[in-house]
C-alpha positions in Angstrom: 29.8 -61.4 21.0 29.9 -61.1 17.1 33.8 -59.4 17.2 34.5 -63.0 18.1 32.7 -64.4 14.8 35.7 -65.8 12.6 35.6 -66.4 9.3 32.5 -69.0 8.1 33.3 -72.9 7.4 31.0 -74.8 6.1 27.2 -74.5 7.0 26.4 -77.6 9.4 22.5 -78.9 10.0 22.6 -78.8 13.3 20.1 -76.9 14.9 18.5 -76.6 11.6 14.6 -75.8 12.8 15.7 -72.7 13.9 16.6 -71.1 10.1 13.2 -69.6 10.6 14.4 -67.6 13.3 14.8 -65.0 11.1 11.1 -64.5 11.3 10.8 -63.4 15.1 7.2 -63.1 15.3 6.4 -66.3 13.8 8.3 -67.9 16.4 6.2 -67.1 19.2 3.0 -66.7 17.1 2.9 -70.4 16.9 2.3 -70.7 20.4 4.6 -73.4 20.9 4.3 -73.4 24.6 0.8 -72.7 26.4 0.5 -70.3 28.7 -1.1 -71.7 31.8 -2.1 -68.5 34.2 0.6 -66.2 35.3 1.2 -66.9 39.1 2.8 -65.6 42.0 1.2 -62.3 44.3 1.8 -59.2 45.2 3.6 -57.6 41.9 7.5 -57.8 40.9 9.2 -54.5 41.3 11.4 -52.5 39.4 11.6 -55.9 36.5 9.2 -57.5 34.2 8.9 -60.5 36.4 11.0 -62.6 39.2 12.2 -66.6 39.0 13.5 -67.0 42.2 16.6 -65.4 42.4 17.2 -64.2 38.9 15.1 -61.7 37.6 13.6 -60.4 33.7 14.8 -57.0 33.2 11.8 -54.7 32.1 14.1 -53.4 29.0 14.3 -57.0 28.0 10.1 -57.3 27.9 10.4 -53.9 26.4 12.7 -54.7 23.6 10.6 -58.1 23.2 7.1 -56.8 22.7 8.0 -54.2 20.9 9.6 -56.5 18.2 7.0 -58.5 18.5 4.0 -55.1 18.0 6.6 -54.2 14.8 6.4 -57.8 13.4 2.6 -57.7 13.6 2.2 -54.0 12.3 3.9 -55.6 9.9 1.9 -58.7 8.9 -1.8 -56.7 9.2 -0.2 -53.7 7.2 -0.4 -51.4 10.6 -3.2 -52.5 12.2 -2.9 -55.2 15.0 -6.0 -57.1 15.2 -7.3 -56.6 19.1 -7.6 -60.6 19.0 -3.7 -60.7 19.1 -3.2 -57.4 20.8 -5.1 -58.9 23.8 -2.8 -61.8 24.3 0.8 -59.9 22.6 2.2 -58.6 26.5 0.9 -62.1 27.7 3.1 -64.0 25.5 6.0 -61.7 25.6 6.4 -62.6 29.5 5.1 -66.5 29.2 8.2 -66.5 26.4 11.0 -64.7 28.9 9.8 -66.2 32.3 9.9 -69.9 30.2 13.5 -68.8 28.9 14.8 -68.0 32.7 12.9 -70.9 34.1 14.5 -73.9 31.9 17.8 -71.4 31.9 17.9 -72.4 35.4 16.8 -75.8 34.6 19.6 -76.1 32.5 22.5 -74.7 34.8 21.3 -77.2 37.8 21.9 -80.0 35.4 25.1 -78.9 33.6 23.5 -78.3 30.1 25.8 -75.0 29.1 25.7 -73.2 26.2 28.8 -71.2 25.6 29.1 -67.7 23.8 31.1 -69.4 21.0 28.1 -71.3 20.2 25.9 -68.6 20.1 28.2 -66.7 17.7 28.9 -70.3 15.5 25.2 -70.5 14.9 24.9 -66.6 13.9 27.3 -67.2 11.4 26.6 -70.4 9.9 22.9 -71.2 10.6 20.9 -68.4 9.5 21.0 -68.2 5.5 19.2 -64.8 5.7 22.5 -63.4 6.9 25.1 -65.0 4.8 26.3 -63.0 1.7 28.3 -64.5 -1.1 28.6 -67.6 1.9 29.6 -66.0 4.4 28.5 -64.2 7.7 27.3 -60.1 6.7 27.4 -58.0 9.9 25.2 -55.5 7.7 23.0 -57.9 7.1 22.7 -58.7 10.7 22.2 -55.3 12.1 19.7 -54.3 9.6 18.0 -57.3 10.4 17.7 -56.2 14.0 16.9 -52.7 12.8 13.7 -54.1 11.0 13.0 -55.9 14.1 13.7 -53.1 16.3 15.8 -55.5 18.8 19.1 -54.7 20.4 22.1 -57.4 19.4 22.2 -58.1 23.2 18.2 -59.3 23.3 18.0 -61.4 19.9 21.7 -63.2 20.9 19.6 -64.2 23.9 16.8 -65.7 22.4 19.2 -67.2 19.9 20.9 -68.8 23.0 17.2 -69.9 24.7 16.5 -71.6 21.0 19.9 -73.7 21.6 19.5 -74.0 25.0 15.9 -75.4 24.7 17.2 -77.8 21.5 19.5 -79.1 23.7 17.6 -80.6 26.6 14.9 -81.8 24.0 18.0 -83.7 22.7 18.9 -85.1 26.7 15.6 -85.8 26.9 14.9 -87.7 23.5 18.5 -89.9 23.6 16.8 -91.1 27.1 13.4 -92.5 25.4 15.5 -93.9 22.7 14.3 -97.6 23.5 17.4 -100.2 24.2 17.3 -103.0 21.9 15.5 -105.7 24.7 13.0 -103.2 25.1 12.5 -102.8 22.0 12.1 -107.4 21.1 9.6 -107.1 24.2 7.6 -104.2 22.5 8.0 -106.4 19.7 7.2 -109.7 21.8 3.3 -107.9 23.8 2.2 -106.8 20.1 2.2 -110.4 18.5 0.4 -112.0 21.7 -3.0 -111.5 21.5 -5.8 -112.3 23.9 -9.2 -113.8 22.9 -12.2 -112.7 24.7 -15.7 -112.1 23.6 -18.4 -110.0 25.4 -21.8 -109.6 26.0 -22.7 -105.5 26.2 -25.8 -104.9 28.7 -29.3 -103.7 26.6 -31.6 -102.7 28.6 -34.0 -102.8 25.7 -34.2 -106.3 25.5 -36.2 -106.2 29.0 -38.5 -104.4 27.2 -39.1 -106.7 24.5 -39.2 -110.0 27.1 -41.7 -108.0 29.2 -44.7 -108.0 26.4 -48.1 -108.6 28.3 -51.4 -110.4 26.6 -54.8 -109.3 26.5 -55.5 -112.0 28.7 -53.1 -111.4 31.3 -54.3 -107.2 30.9 -58.0 -108.7 31.5 -57.1 -111.3 34.4 -55.3 -108.0 36.3 -58.4 -105.9 35.8 -60.3 -108.0 38.0 -58.6 -107.6 41.2 -60.1 -105.0 42.5 -57.2 -104.1 44.5 -55.5 -103.7 40.8 -57.4 -100.6 39.7 -55.9 -98.1 42.5 -52.0 -99.4 41.7 -53.3 -98.5 37.8 -54.9 -95.4 38.2 -51.4 -94.0 39.9 -49.4 -95.0 36.6 -51.9 -93.4 34.4 -52.0 -90.4 36.2 -47.7 -90.6 36.5 -48.2 -91.1 32.7 -50.6 -89.1 31.4 -48.9 -87.8 28.4 -48.9 -90.9 26.9 -52.6 -91.0 26.6 -54.7 -89.3 24.3 -58.0 -90.1 26.4 -61.2 -89.9 31.0 -59.0 -93.8 32.2 -62.0 -95.7 31.5 -61.8 -96.0 27.9 -58.4 -97.3 27.8 -57.7 -99.1 31.3 -57.1 -102.3 29.0 -54.4 -100.6 27.0 -53.1 -98.8 30.3 -53.0 -102.4 32.3 -51.5 -104.0 29.5 -49.0 -100.9 29.4 -48.3 -101.5 33.6 -48.0 -104.7 33.4 -45.2 -104.4 30.8 -43.4 -101.9 33.0 -43.5 -103.6 36.1 -42.2 -106.6 34.5 -39.2 -104.3 32.9 -38.7 -102.9 36.2 -38.3 -106.8 37.5 -36.1 -108.1 35.4 -33.6 -104.8 36.1 -34.0 -105.4 39.8 -33.1 -108.9 39.5 -30.0 -107.7 37.0 -28.6 -105.4 40.2 -29.4 -108.6 42.9 -27.1 -111.0 40.1 -24.4 -108.1 39.3 -24.6 -107.8 43.8 -23.9 -111.5 44.2 -21.1 -111.4 41.9 -22.3 -114.8 40.6 -20.9 -115.0 37.0 -22.7 -118.3 35.8 -26.0 -117.0 37.2 -25.5 -113.1 35.1 -24.3 -115.1 32.3 -27.4 -117.1 32.1 -29.6 -114.0 32.8 -28.3 -112.3 30.1 -28.1 -114.4 27.8 -32.3 -115.5 28.7 -33.1 -112.3 28.6 -32.2 -111.8 24.4 -28.4 -110.9 24.4 -25.4 -112.5 22.5 -22.2 -112.8 22.5 -19.9 -110.6 20.6 -17.5 -112.2 17.8 -14.3 -113.4 19.4 -12.1 -110.5 19.5 -8.0 -110.5 19.7 -6.4 -108.0 22.1 -2.8 -106.9 21.9 -1.1 -106.2 25.1 0.2 -102.4 23.9 -3.7 -102.3 22.5 -5.3 -98.8 23.9 -8.7 -99.4 22.7 -11.2 -102.2 21.8 -13.1 -101.8 18.6 -17.3 -101.2 19.9 -16.1 -101.6 23.4 -13.7 -98.4 24.2 -10.1 -97.9 26.1 -8.4 -100.9 27.4 -7.6 -99.2 30.8 -11.4 -99.5 31.9 -11.5 -103.0 31.5 -8.2 -104.8 30.4 -7.0 -106.4 33.6 -10.1 -107.4 35.2 -9.9 -109.6 31.7 -6.6 -110.4 32.7 -7.5 -111.9 36.0 -10.3 -114.5 34.5 -9.4 -117.7 33.6 -9.0 -119.2 30.3 -13.4 -120.0 29.6 -14.3 -118.0 32.6 -16.5 -114.9 32.2 -16.3 -111.9 34.6 -19.1 -112.3 37.7 -20.4 -108.6 37.7 -21.3 -106.7 34.9 -17.9 -104.2 34.5 -18.4 -100.4 33.1 -16.5 -99.3 30.0 -17.4 -94.7 29.4 -21.7 -95.6 29.5 -21.9 -98.8 28.9 -22.0 -102.0 30.6 -20.7 -105.5 29.5 -19.6 -108.9 30.4 -16.5 -110.7 29.5 -15.0 -113.9 28.8 -11.6 -114.8 28.2 -10.9 -117.4 25.7 -6.9 -117.1 26.3 -3.9 -116.1 24.4 -2.5 -116.5 21.7 0.9 -116.0 19.4 0.3 -114.2 15.7 3.3 -112.9 13.8 2.6 -109.0 13.2 1.8 -108.4 9.6 3.2 -104.7 10.1 5.0 -103.0 12.8 3.5 -100.3 14.0 5.1 -96.7 14.4 6.0 -95.8 17.2 6.4 -92.1 18.5 8.7 -89.5 17.0 12.0 -89.3 19.2 11.6 -85.9 18.3 7.8 -84.8 20.0 8.3 -87.4 22.9 11.4 -84.5 23.6 9.4 -82.1 23.1 6.6 -83.0 25.1 8.8 -83.7 28.4 10.2 -80.3 27.9 7.0 -79.0 28.3 6.0 -81.0 31.6 9.3 -80.0 32.6 8.9 -76.8 31.9 5.6 -76.5 33.7 6.6 -78.6 37.0 9.4 -76.3 37.3 7.7 -73.0 36.7 5.3 -74.6 39.6 8.3 -75.0 41.9 10.5 -72.2 41.8 8.9 -68.3 42.9 7.8 -67.0 40.1 6.2 -63.5 40.3 5.2 -60.9 37.6 4.5 -57.3 37.7 1.3 -57.3 37.4 1.1 -53.9 35.5 2.8 -54.9 32.3 -0.4 -57.8 31.7 -3.0 -55.9 33.2 -6.0 -54.4 30.3 
């Protein structure tokens, strides 16, 4: 391929992110792609792996493994830490499988990288291969010798990186918003849902269930009540330091308070089950709960302060008419709420919320497609290569 390289033209910025490709080991060590675990059974025969009808050759695997180990040895003064050594084989094999899977995907989508593109990239885009503004074959060969790679292995890696960038670029273009989409998004940010909420606090049931000395004395007069009181004491002995008789009055107050609290809890369950919005609201307010300050929630917001993720309650609030409260407790995370819809308002956005970078969307899409394609293709690995 290198024989086809012509005199260098002016350096272009295309694929400039791969400039650091010269640090081959660092590309692998960054763990761009997670290793979810190798799939396949039986093991590949006379190959590092089989991906559909194609194979990853043992020679290619050995070349990449040798190069990676060489680079790690240089990084760590000759001795590779066990924490890296244990994962090197898996990293190399996964990166080769990824390259083959996505190469097949690219062919299916008519995404092509030509030999000329690879050659053009090598001679113009990697400063370390330049001498006096021109591509130097000797510098290139010196690098390959240093990392112990053959030209074909290294150029195949460059091919895979250019291909990956092309695929990500295609995804990025697909994710660009149209003018109409941008306008709708802007309008959605400006529209605010006004709402209030009551957060359930069962501790209020206890504070609303105080028992007086008179109530306790009256309770103790009932002879049939002593048996129930003694049972309560036996179940809660850890809360009392004193033989039942000397603490009957205090125990009676605790018992009656616990009973009243449980009755309120049961009443709430019954009201919630009946889905009676008016009774639910009245019960909560009667037991000391209060409405929050008015909150404003954009249609694009994903979280409400002091409540949680909007996906857990947003639809329920939108289903309410203006001035209407929810007819049951709505669970958000580990808390429960009653919401009140106070209608919509439109505001002028003070500042635009920055959108995710298109490049990051392309990378995310690439990763998802790779994982999906890998599942759909028959991937069989040579288990002996990654055996401890």
